[in-house]
N, C-alpha and C positions, 0 to 999 in steps of 0.2 A: 950486270943485274944479279943480285943474290937471290936465294931461294924464296925468301919472304916477299921481296918485291915482285918476283915472278908470280907467286901464288896470288898476291893482291891484285896484280894487273889482270891475271887470267880470270879471277872471280868477277872483276868489273866488266870485262869483255863478255863473259858468259851471261851476266845479267842484262847487258845491253842487247845481246843477241836474242835472249828470251823475249824481250819487249819489242823485237823487230827494229831496234835502233831508234825508237821514238822517244822524244824527251818526255819527262814525267812532270805532272802537276804536283802541287803540295799534297794532294790526296793520294798520290801514287798511281793515278790513272793516266795512260798515254794521251798526250795531246794529238789531235788530228790537224793536219794542215789543209788549207783550202785546195779544192780540186783545181788542177790546171785546166785552162780553157783553150781549145783549139777551134779552128774553123775549117769547114769543108770547102774545097775548090768549087763544088756545086753551088755554094751560096753566092758566088760571084757570077758564074757562067749561067746557071739555071737552064741549061740545054739550048738557050736561044740568044744569049747576049754575047755575040762573037768577039767584040773587042776585049771581053773579060775571059776568054777561053784560054789563052796561053798561061802555062803554069808560072812562068817567071813574073808575069803581071800580077797574078793572084798572090804569089808569095810576097812580092813587094808590098802590096796593099795590106796583107795580113800582118807583116812585120811593122809597118807604119802605124797600124791601128792598135798594136800592143798585144796581139795574141801570143800564147805560149807555144802553140803547136799548129799543125796543118795536116788535114786529111785530104788525100788525093782521090778524086773520082776517076776510076780507070778509064771510063768511056770518054773522058775529057782529054786524054792524052792523044797527041798526034802520032807519036811513035812509041813502040815498046822495046826498041833496041837498047841494049845495055848502056851504050855510050850516052844516049839521051836521058835514060833514067839516072845515070851517074851525075849528069849536069844538074838535074833537079835536086838530087841529094846534096851536092856541093853547095848549090845556091841556098838551100834551106839552112845548112850548117853555118854558112857565112852570115846569114841574117839572124842567127840565133833562134831558129824555129826547129822544134822537134817534128820530124815526119812521123806521125803517130797513128795513122789509120789509112787503109787502102780499101776503097769502096768498090765492090765488083758486082756483076750480075751473072746469074746462071739459073738454070731451071731443070728439074728432074721429074716433073709431073707429066710423064709420057710413057706409054707402053712400048715405044720404039727404043730398043736397046742401043741402036746406033746413035740415036739422038742423045740418049743419056750419056753414052760414052764420049760423044763430042763435047758435051757440057762438062764432063769429068776432066777431060784433057784440057779444056779451056781453063778450068779452075786451077789445075796444076800449073799451067802457064802463069796464071795470076799470082799464085803462091811464090813462084820463082821471081816474078817481077817485084813483089813485096820484099822478098829476101834481098834482091839487088839494091832496092831503095833503102834498106835498113829499117823497114817498117815492121813493128812487132805484132800488129793485129790486122785482120782483113775481114771486112763485112761480106757475108755470103747469104744466099737466099734459097728457099725451097723451089721457087718458081711458081707459076700459075698454070692452069689447064689450057689457057689460050682459047677458051670458048667464047670470050667476049670480043667484039669487033675492034675495040680500041681501048686505050688507057682511060680516055674520058668516060667510056661506058663502064669500065671496071670501077672507076671512082663513083659514078652515079649509083652503082650497086654496092657501095660501101666496101669495096675490095673483095667481093665474093664472086667467083665464077663457078659455073656448073662443071662437074666431072665430064669427061668424054663418055659418050654412050658405051655402056657395057663395063664401065669401071667405077670404082668408089674411092673415097678418101683412104680406105684401108690399103688399097693398092698403092696409092701415092705415098703413104708412110713407109711402106716396104721399100719402094724405090729410093726415097730420100735417105732413109737410114742406111741402106746398102751403100749409096754413093758417099755419104759422109763418113761411114766407117772406113772406107778406103782412103778418102781424102785426109782423114786425121793422121794417117801414117805419113802421107806426103808432107803435111804441115809440120809434123814433128821433125822430119829430116831437115827442114829449113828454119825451125824455131819461130814459126809464125802462127799465132793463135787465131783460128777462124772464129768469128762471132756470127752465129745464125741470127738474122734480124727478124723481128716481128713485122714482116713486110709482105702482106697479102699471102695468097696461097695457104700453105699449112701454117705460116706465121701469123695468120689473121687472129689467132687466139694465143694467150700465154700457154695454155695446155698443149697446143700443137707444137710450139717451140720447145717446151720442156720434154715432150715425148721423144723428139728427135735427139736432143742433147743428152737426155738420160739414157736412151738406148745405146747411143754411140759410146758414152761413158769414157771420154778421153779428155786429158788436160788440154788438148789442141782443138777442141770444139766447145765453145762456150756461147755467150749471147752478146750480140750488139743490140742494145735497147734503144729504140726510136720513140721519143715522146709523142710524136705526131701520128703514129700508126694504129693507136687504139682510139677509134672515133667515138666510142661510148665508154663511160665508166673507166677512164684511163688510170686513175691512181691505184685502185686495187689490183689492176692488171699489171701495171708497172712493178708494183711491190712483189708480185709473184716471180718475176724474172730478175729482180734486182740482185739476189745473191749470186747468180751465175754471170753477171754482166762484166765484160771486160772493156767496153767502150759505150758511153752514153751519147747518143745523137740527139741534140736539143733543137726542136723546130721553133721558129718564130715567124710571124705572119704580118709584119708591118705593111700597111696598105691593102690588107686583105689577101687571102690565099687564092690560088688559081682554081683549085678543086674544092677546097673547104678551108675554114678558118677555125682553129681551136683556141679557146681562151684558157691557157695553161697556167697553173699556179706553180711557178718555179721554186718559191720558198718551200712549198709542200713537197714537191718532187725532190728537192735537195735533202729534205728531212727523211724521205723514204730511202734515198740512196745512202745517206749517212747511217741509218739504222741497219742497213744491210752490210755495212762495212766497205762500201765502194770508195776506193781512194784513187781511181783512175781518171782518165781524161774525159772531159765533157766537150763534144765537138758540135759547134753550131752548124745547123742546116737552115739557112734563111730561105723561106719559101713564099714570101710576100711579093706584092706588086710594086712596092716603093723602090726607089733607086737603091740598089744594094750598097753603094758607097756611103749612103746616109743611114740606111737601116742596119747594116752590119755593126757599126760602132755602137748604136743604141742597144742592139742585141747583146753585144759583149758586156756592156754596163749592166744589163739586166742579169746576165748569168754570173758576173763577178759578184754582184750583190747577194744573189741567192746562194751560190756555192762557196763564197768567201766566208760565210758564217759557220761553216762546218768546223 
């Protein structure tokens, strides 16, 4: 290659890099591609459909239905041993599915330092599991106060529980920010982005999620945005968190929901996410009473239509 050819090719590569490798329209504006659509293993199992609990069964259904990716619910796993995780990783690859999300549970709303430390260590273990699975992002929570008697009661209260006597939400923010400040370093060691979900507790409001994420101020703590966890005025609230979102969990409720049913406008939600520049995965979380093997394909068609227009 002579100097002129080298300069010409370098200039072309530089221009492509500047545009992020995106193809250009006639107007010179980068085209956006449709969001990839995945499905959570939770959509099949739902915590109580035992024939649909095994990951190999869920993976086979997801591939047959035509999903692009698969999100693993950590509590659904029978074993966390590396050999078992590697089997899931291999199976997904052979089926042509991206393992793109790891959904975990933890809680830091407690004055008990040992309890918070136990949840910290559990989250580090989860990060290691995500790393072994080759999953790039992991859903995390603030946790709740635990002052309601059951999840049914928590849902009846629209996701709000009272602080423990003698403590306030200000204490809770201190504990959660401290925990995720340390966990961000652990996530960075493994290349796994944590996504704090708008999932009850301090995640009940977009302001609560943003306060934690902004305070930690790390590329390894962003947002997992759940379309079904803002029970009132969802669209403005989703828009507040959209710019920091690394994974969008999309709820559907065919057959009616167990605790509540939301009538979500996914065309509108797709527009919100597009405006925010979200190019990542949309992960279906089916939460209705209909047979999931019937409802999940309908949900996929709904999401393909909405997010395929981007």
